[in-house]
N, C-alpha and C positions, 0 to 999 in steps of 0.2 A: 152079679158079685159087685159090692159095693168098692169106693175107693180104698186104697190102701192109704196108710197112716203118711207115708210119705209123697203120696198126690194131693194128701188134704192141707198137709202146708202149702206144696208148691203153689195151689191156687189160693190158698188165704192170702199167701204174702205178694200174688199176682195182680191181687184188687181187694186190697183191706177196708179202701173207704167205700167201697159197693155193700147198702146194706142188702142186700139179697143174697149175695153171697159169704158175707160175714153171719148172719142169722144161720144160711145154712150149716155152715162149715164150724161154728162156735155153739157150743153145750149154751144153753139157758144159766146151768149153775156151774159156769167154766172159771176159773180162777188165771185172772190175767196178771201176772207182775211185770213192771215196765221199769227198768233201772234198779231197783230196790223194793225191799219190803215195804218199809215207811220211813222217808227222811223229810221229814219237814222242811227244812232248807233249801234242799234241792227244790222241792215243791214248788217253792214259793219262784221258781225259774221256771221250773217245766213241770207245770200242770199236772200232769199224766203219770208223773211219775207216784211209784208204789204199788199196792196192793188193790187191786179192785175184779168185780164181779162179771162175766155175763158177754155175749155179744155187744150189748154197747160201750161195755169197756173199750174193747177192740176201737171201735167204731171211733168214740172220742179221742182217743189215743194217736190214731193215725189221722184225722183228720185236724186234731191239733197240730200234731206233726208237720201237717201241709198248710199250716197257717204260720208257724214260725218260721219256717224255714221252706226255702226253695229247694226240693230235689236235683240235685246235678248226677243224679248218679246212684242206682242201688243195685249193686251183685250179686250174687248168693252162688258163692264159690265152691262150696259142699253141703249136701245136705243127704243125710241117710237115716236109716231107721234100725232099729231092732225090735219086733214087736208092736206093742205098742209107744215106742220111747223115738222120739225123731229129733236128730240136731242138724241145726243151720248157722251154718258159719259164712261170713260173706264181709262186704264193706259198701259204706257210703260214700257220699259225698254231699253235706247238706250247706246252703249258704242262708245265714239270717233273714228274713226280712224286713229287720228293723234296721240292723248296720251293716248287710251287705259283707260281713264276714264267712270266709268258711271253713268248713273242718270236713277232714277227710277220717272216718273213725271206722275201726272193725267192731263187726256186732256178731254176738253167739245168742241161738234161740234153742231154748230145751222145752219139749213139748211132748206132750202126753194125749193120745188120740183113739177113742176108743168109738165104736161105733158110725165111724164116717164123721166123728166133732169131735173140734179139740175139747179137749177139757181140762187141760193146765200149760201155760204156756209162760215164759220166764224169756223177758227181751234183756241182753244187756247191751251197752256200747263205753266208748271211752267218752264218760261227762264228763270228765276235766275240758277233755277237748271242747266238746258241742257246748258243755255251758261256757267256753270262752268266746263262741259266737257270740254273745250278747251282752259283753262286760264292756263298761263304756269307761272304766278308769277307777283309780285310787291302785294302792299297794296292797298286794296281798303277800305276809312274810311266813315262809315256811323253814322248819328246821327238823331234817329228818335223817341226817347223821348221826347214828348212837355213838360215834365216837367223836364228836363235836366239833365236824366239818361247820363250816360258814352257813348262815342263812342263807336263803334265796330268796330276793324278792321278785314279784312277778307284777 
């Protein structure tokens, strides 16, 4: 009997930069969505952001993340599934290798696993917090309050 979908995700997350593991657990035609479907502005900061295909997409993402940040903790808090669908929730703390700034973010993964391989995987995190670890200066001004509250400068 093959691995259950939850076992596949557990194994993939345990070693996502190992080509042998990723080639075995990620389908050749898999869709991998990292952070968003397509955001050119974010992709300039985090080049792996967006939609890509196949095992190489997973390898590229986790390898680049490992080059851009030092992993100070990646914890899966909940991992469960129903049929081919797997949900993973957790937290990580990454420290940027360029500026030494750290951020702790929740993450969520939704995956579809069939025949012992990931066919679709969507990884989400607090990109506002993680992108801030690369911020070198300047002022960004935000106006979010529809009732006219003050602008916020960060």
